[in-house]
Structure formats: C-alpha cells, structure tokens
C-alpha positions in Angstrom: 23.8 27.2 -14.5 20.4 28.8 -14.1 19.6 31.7 -11.8 16.2 33.4 -11.6 14.5 35.7 -9.2 10.8 35.0 -8.4 8.3 35.9 -5.8 6.8 33.5 -3.3 3.7 33.8 -1.2 3.5 33.1 2.5 1.1 34.0 5.3 1.2 36.6 8.1 -1.5 37.6 10.5 -0.1 38.2 14.0 -3.6 38.1 15.6 -4.6 34.7 14.3 -4.7 31.4 16.1 -2.1 29.9 13.8 0.6 32.4 14.9 -0.2 31.5 18.5 0.2 27.8 17.7 3.5 28.3 16.0 4.7 30.6 18.7 3.9 27.8 21.2 6.0 25.4 19.1 9.1 26.1 21.1 11.6 23.5 22.3 11.2 24.8 25.8 7.7 23.5 26.0 8.2 20.0 24.6 5.2 20.5 22.2 4.9 17.5 19.8 5.7 18.3 16.2 2.5 18.4 14.1 2.0 15.6 11.6 1.9 16.3 7.9 -1.8 15.8 8.0 -2.2 18.4 10.7 0.0 20.8 8.8 -2.1 20.4 5.6 -5.2 21.4 7.7 -3.4 24.4 9.1 -2.1 25.3 5.7 -5.7 25.3 4.3 -6.7 27.8 7.0 -3.6 29.9 6.4 -4.4 30.2 2.7 -7.7 31.9 3.7 -5.7 34.7 5.4 -3.8 37.7 3.9 -0.7 36.8 2.1 2.8 38.3 2.2 5.3 38.2 -0.6 8.5 36.3 0.2 11.4 36.6 -2.3 12.8 33.3 -3.7 16.2 33.0 -5.3 16.9 29.8 -7.3 20.2 28.4 -8.3 21.1 25.3 -10.3 24.8 24.2 -10.4 26.9 21.0 -10.3 23.9 18.7 -9.9 22.4 20.7 -7.0 19.4 23.0 -6.8 19.4 25.6 -4.1 16.3 27.6 -3.1 16.7 30.6 -0.8 13.8 32.5 0.7 13.9 35.7 2.8 11.3 35.4 5.5 10.3 38.7 7.0 9.9 39.0 10.8 6.5 37.9 11.9 5.8 35.7 8.9 4.4 32.2 9.4 4.9 29.7 6.6 4.5 26.0 5.8 6.7 24.3 3.3 6.0 21.5 0.9 7.0 17.9 1.8 10.3 17.2 0.0 11.0 14.1 -2.1 14.7 13.8 -1.1 16.8 14.5 1.8 18.4 17.9 1.8 20.5 20.4 3.7 19.0 23.6 5.1 20.9 26.7 5.9 19.3 29.3 8.2 20.6 32.8 8.9 18.4 34.9 11.2 16.0 34.0 14.0 13.3 31.5 13.3 11.3 28.8 15.2 10.8 25.8 12.9 9.8 22.1 13.1 12.8 19.8 12.3 13.3 16.1 12.1 14.0 15.9 15.8 11.6 18.4 17.2 10.9 22.1 17.2 13.9 24.4 17.5 14.6 28.1 17.5 17.6 28.9 15.3 19.3 32.3 16.0 22.2 33.2 13.9 23.7 30.9 11.3 22.9 27.1 11.2 23.3 24.2 8.8 20.6 21.6 9.4 20.0 18.2 7.8 16.4 17.5 6.6 14.9 14.2 5.8 12.5 13.7 2.9 8.8 13.4 3.3 8.1 16.0 6.0 6.3 19.3 5.8 7.7 22.0 8.1 6.2 25.1 9.7 8.1 28.1 10.9 7.7 31.5 12.4 10.4 34.2 11.7 11.1 36.3 14.8 13.5 38.5 12.8 14.2 38.7 9.0 15.6 35.2 8.2 17.2 33.7 5.1 16.4 30.0 4.6 18.2 28.0 1.9 17.4 24.4 1.0 19.9 22.5 -1.1 18.9 19.3 -3.0 20.6 16.9 -5.3 19.1 17.5 -8.8 19.4 16.4 -12.4 17.3 19.4 -13.5 18.4 22.0 -16.0 15.5 24.5 -15.3 13.9 25.7 -12.1 10.6 24.2 -13.1 12.2 20.8 -13.5 14.0 21.1 -10.2 10.7 22.0 -8.4 9.1 18.9 -9.9 12.0 16.7 -8.6 12.0 18.5 -5.2 8.3 17.8 -4.3 5.1 16.1 -5.4 3.4 19.3 -4.3 5.2 21.4 -7.0 1.9 22.6 -8.5 1.1 24.1 -5.1 4.4 25.8 -4.7 3.8 29.5 -4.2 6.4 30.3 -6.8 3.8 28.9 -9.2 0.8 30.6 -7.7 -0.2 33.9 -9.2 -0.7 36.6 -6.5 -3.8 38.7 -7.0 -2.8 42.2 -6.2 -5.4 44.5 -4.7 
C-alpha cells in the first residue's frame, strides 16, 4: 500500500472566456460535449493563465489506484484522457463533461467513466473528485503511467514556479 500527498496544478480566472464556456456547459442548455481535440486547444490556452494549487491524494491498494483531488470553488480544470475505464466519485458541486453529456453534480455521486476521453469541469463549490482505476502498479509514478499516456503532462509531475 502506498499513500502520498502531492500538489496538483489547475487553472482559475473567473474573467476569462474559458470560464464562460464551461459555465455554459450545463445540461439545461443541451450544449454538445467538446471533443478531445477541442479540449486540448482549450487546455493550451488555460496553461497560459494563472494557476491554482489543487491537492492530490494517491492511494494504491488491492490492485486499485485511487486519485482524489480537492477542487476549490471557481476552479476550472481539464483532465488527462484515461487509458482504462474507471469509477469517479464526486462530493461537492461541479459541472463536468461525462460520457453521456454535461452534468452538474451536487452532493455525492458515483459515476462510471469510459477510457479515452478528456473531461472539463467547473467547481461551483469546493468539490472532492476521486477516480479509481484497476492497476498493477506498486508506486504512484507507475500507476500514473498506467492511467494515461499523458502522464508526463500530469500536473503532479509539473513543477510549480512560485512567485
């Protein structure tokens, strides 16, 4: 069993067009879910904006890797495309793209997630988001490499330049 505490980067800037885009991604409006290619373009723009630390808690046990982040209210983030199907657990208030559209999850929810899709979310209140994956890893670094082909871009591996 491995348990570590690391920091993760995300993006927040309530005045930017990206927040407006994500805010409009609400199941009431029937807005189509952005493609992975669209999300990569949005992610590139987001990385040019101020970053906010998001805590990450990793846990490896019984052939599973869980990754929990606490997303502060107002933070917009885009996740990496996962290599395997997973289960996501949300506790808080967040609008996020899912396999079947854009949904706002308030309270506690358990959500299936298919492999291969990037996701974008906007936390309306502080939100805990846990993803659970099948894994043969014995370290967090190995688990991240199993989890996504974008492991080198994971913000847990990016060094934050503090001002």
